[in-house]
N, C-alpha and C positions, 0 to 999 in steps of 0.2 A: 423467465424468472424475474427479470427487471420489472416488468409490468405487474406481475403478481405481487411483488414487494410494494409497489406503489399502491395497489388496491388494499393490501393488508394495513399499510400505514393509515390510509383514509378511513377504513372500516373501524379500526380500533382507536382512532383519534377523535372522531366525531362524537362518540358517547361521552368523552371527557368534558364536553361543554356543559352537561347537566348533572353528571355524577359527582356527588360531594362526599360520599362515604369513603373514608381513607383506604379501607381494604379493597374496595372495587376500583378505586382510582389507581392503586399500585398494581392491581391485576391487569388493568387495561394498559398501563404504562409498560408492563412486562411484555404483553402481547404486541404492543406497538413497537417495542424494541427489536422484535424478531426481524422486522424489515429494515431497520435503521442502516446497518452496514451494507446490506444487499443493494440498497439504492445507489451506493457508491461503487460497490465491488463489481457488479455485472458490466456496466458500460466501460469501466476501467479495463477489465480483462479483454473485452471485445476489441477495444481500442489498441491494447498492447499486442494483440495477436494479428493485426493487419498492418503493422508498421515495420520498417526495416530496423536492424539492430542499432544503427547509429542514432536513431530517434527515440529509443525507449526511455532513456533518462529524461529527455525533454518531455515525454508523455507524462511521466510521474510528476514533474514540476508543474505542468499545465493542470493536472488534476488536483494538486495540492493548493495552488494559488486561490481558486474559488473557495476552497475550504477555509483558508485564512481570512478572506474577506467576509465569509459567513460568520466566523467566530467574532470578528470585530463588529459586525453589524448586530450580532446578538446583544452585545452590551448596550449599543445605542438604542435598539428597538425596545429592550426591556426597561431602559431608563425613561424613554419617552412614553411608553405604554405600559405602565406597571400594574397590569391586571392579567391574571392567568388565563381567563377565558379569551380575551383578545389575542393573547400570545398563541393560544392553541389554533385560533382561526388563521393567524398569519403563518403558522408552521404548516398548515394544510396546502398553502399555495404552491410551494415547490413540487409537491407530489402531483398536484393537478396539472401543472405545466409540463411534467414529465411525460404525459400522454401525447404531447405534440411530437414526440420522437417515434410514434407508432409506425409511420411510413418511411422513416429515414434511417432507423437503426437496424442494420442487418444482423443476423446471427453470425457468430465467429466462423469463418471458413475453415479454420483448423478443427473446431468442434464438429462441424458438419462432416468433414473428411473422416474424423475419428469414428463417426457413426455410419460411415459407408455411403454418405449422400454426395456422391461425386459430382453429379450434374448441378446441384445447388451450389456446391463449392466453386465450380467453374463459372457459374453465373456471376457470383460476387467478384471473383478475381478478374474476369473479363470486364466487368463494370469499372473496377479500379483501374485497369490498364487503359481503358478508353478515357477515363477522367484525367489520367496522367499523360495522355498523348503518346502512349506506347504503341508502336505499329508492328505489324508482322506476327501478331499472336493469333493462332487459330484454335478453335475449340477442340479440334481433334488432337492436336499436339498437347494441349494443356490437360485434357482428360487422360491421355496416355501417361503423362508424368504423374498425375494424381493417383492413378491406379497402381503405379509402382509403389508409391508411398503407402497407400492403403493396404497393400498386401503385406507390407512389413510389420503391420501392427497386430498385436495379439488379439484373439477373439474376445477375451474377457478383460475389461480394464476398469478396475475399481481402486479406490484409494488404498485399501489394504495390500494391493499388489506391490506397493512400495517396499513392503517388508522383505520381499524376495531379492532386493537390491541393496546390499550393505551400505555402499557409499551414499546412495540416494536417501536411504533411511536415516543415516546420521545427519545429513544435511537438512532434511525435513524437520528432524527433532531440534536441531540448532535454531532453525527459523522460528519454530513454535516458542522456544525458550527466549530468544531475543525479542520476539513480539510481546510476550508477557512482561518482560522486565522493562522494556522501553515504554510501554503503555503505563506501567506503574510510575516511572519517573515523570512522564508527560502529565499524568493526571494529578500527581502530588503537587507539581509546579502550578497547575491551574487551580487546584483547590486552595492554594496558599494566597489567593487573591484578597483574603481578608486582612492582609498586611497593611492596607490603607483603610482609613475610615470610610472612604467612598469605594465600595466594591465594584461599581460600574467602571470607574476610571482604571482600577487595578486590572480588571478583566480585559479592558481594551488594550492597556499597555502590554500585558502578557500575550495577548492575541497578536498584536502587531509585530511582536518579536518573531513570529513564525514566518513573516513575509521574506526576510533575507535568507531564512533557512531553505526556502524553496530554490532560490538562485544558487546558494552555496552548494546544495545537494546536487543540482544539475551540473554545475561547473566542475566540481571535484570528481563526480562519478563519470562524467563524459570525457574529461581531459586527463585525469590522473588515475582513473580506474576505480572499480567498485570497492576493492579491498582497501586501497589507500583512503578512500572516502570513509569507510567504516571505522578503520583504526584511528584515524585522526579525529573523527567525530566522538568516538567513545572515550578517547583519552582526554580531549578537551572537556567533555561532559563530566568526567571524573574530577577534573580540576575545579570546575564551577560547583559541583556538589560539595566538595571540600570547602570552597570559599563560602558557600551558603551556610554551611554549619557554623563557621566563625562569625559571619556577618549577622546571623540570626540573633546574636546577643547584643548587637549594636543598636543604638537608638535612632540611627538615620534610616527612616522607612524607605526613602527613595533609593538609597544605595542597595538596601536589601532587595527591593523590587527589581532593580536593574540586574542584580546577580541572578535572581529567579528567572528574569527574562532570558538570560543567556542559558540557564538550565533548560528552559522550555525551547529555546532556539535549537540547541544541539540535540535535545531529545526528539524534536521534530525531524532533524537530520537523520537520527537513528531510525525513526519510522520510515523515512524516505528510503533508506537502505533496505529495510525489511520488505517493504512493498516491492521495490525494484528486484531484489534478489529472489523473492518468492515467485514472481512472474517469470523470471529467467531460468530458475533452477528446476521447477516442477514441470513434468511433461504435459503435453496438451490434454490427454484423456482425463487427468486429475488436476489440471491447473486451477480450475474453478473451485472444486471441492477442497483442494489443498490450501488455496488462499483463504477459503472460508474457514478452515480449521485454524489457520494462522491468525485470522481476525478474532476467532473465538477465544484463543489464548490471550489476545490483546484485551478483549472485553473482560476476561477473568482478571487481568492486570488492573483494569479500571475498578473492578469490584474490590480488589485487595487494596487499592490506593488509600481510601479513607482509614483503613486499619493501620497502614504504614504511617500515615500522617499523625494518627493518634495512638502511636505504639506504646506510649508511656515510658520512653527511653530518656526523658528529660528534655530540656530546651534544645531544640535542634537535633536531637538524637536520631530522628528518622532520616537525616541526611547521610548518616553512616550506612543505612540500609540501601539508599539510592546509590551511594558510592560503590558498595559491594556489588550491587546488581549490574552497574555499568562495567565494572571490571570483569564480571562473569561474561558480559556481552562481548568483551574483547576476546576472551578465550573461545567463546562459541563461534566466533567468526573464522577461526583457524581452518576448519574443514571445508569452508565454502570456497568454490572456485572463482577465479577472475572471469567474469562473463562478458567483459567489454568486447564488442564486435562479434560475438558468437551468435549463431542462429538459435532460435528457441527450440528446445528438445521436443520432437514430435512423439517419440516413443519412450518407454521406460529405459530401454538400453541406451538411447541417445542421452537421457538424463544421467544414467550411471556413468557414462564415459565423458560427460561434459567437463571440459577443462583438464582432462587427464594429462595432456601434453603441455600444461602450464605449471611449472614448478612453483612451490610456495615461496621460495626465496627470490623468484624473478619478479621484478616490478614491471607490470604490463600497463601501458598507458596509451594515450591517443596517438602518440607518434611512433610506437613500435608494435602495436597489437597485431598488425598485419603479418608480422613475422611469426606469430604464434597461432595462426589459423590452420586448422586441419581440414582439408577438403574431403568431403564424402560425396562421390558422384551419385549415390542413391538417395541422398537426403540434402536437398538444397531448398532454402526458402524460395518462394515465388517473388522474391524481392525485385527481380528484373521486370516483373509485371507492374510494380508499384512505383517505379522511378521513371522519370522522363529520359528519353534518349539523349546522349551527349552530342 
């Protein structure tokens, strides 16, 4: 799917070089957008599904940092090359370079196992174990363990199966809702770059504010827990949305831009939480499709953002909408489990039971999460294959 998305982006981008009719241009842009998030989503999910629990927050940070530099580079490239045809050519290069991964990007072993392809799953896990210097792993023992996991999985595994699991259904709905609202806040902050006469400078400043959000997101979620990260982020974001409402009436453009930068910083932290939680809460059979739906709700938020920005509520009135959305995000986080240190759920029942023994009132963090681990002898990640022996 990753390589299909690359092809779609190239196929629908190249005609933009000579199409000047506005209707055709928008139609091609729409078709081009089909592949936009998939280019990011597919390698991200594959990466998340082959690393141990303690590295998942780091994986999100690693995936967000290039995005931030890409956003910053966009302002510079558009400033130096202010011609839309040249910009289209430049935008084709990343998709072309993506094909260099053809021989080195494997399928997710979790996905392969969910499809009953045990031997291919074992091939990838054994390759990982060899790369990490793990000794004493035999194919026979590994395939026997994988067969046990495979037999526990239901025969039919589609996204609508979530509806049969009340707790999982509520969590998925909350993820979709948070994704929509945080993308609205993120997009309104970015669209406010006209606060300065030079939009290129404003775009760069707003983009660079995302860089510390990557490290903040990793540090808080890794050491203080996912739930602490979410609540602190949303509450701070609420405060800066309120501050943006008041500073919008001020004459100091740089002060207002700085406050918008913090709005964008904490909204990016909010997206960090959404991406991390979606990958950790949804079970393997529907992790890709579930995250895809989460992103779709985010894209709907981006569609709604211009209407929020120009809502006609008066000077700065749209920040009240952003404040309300952020507070709703706080409430939406309540049903979500603390997933710090937990294995990724392989089946729907695993996802339904995820975090059941972790009370809402208990603060679970880096230094005590091992006290709240429930051991299931029939479902253990092959983490021991991916780590070097002590």
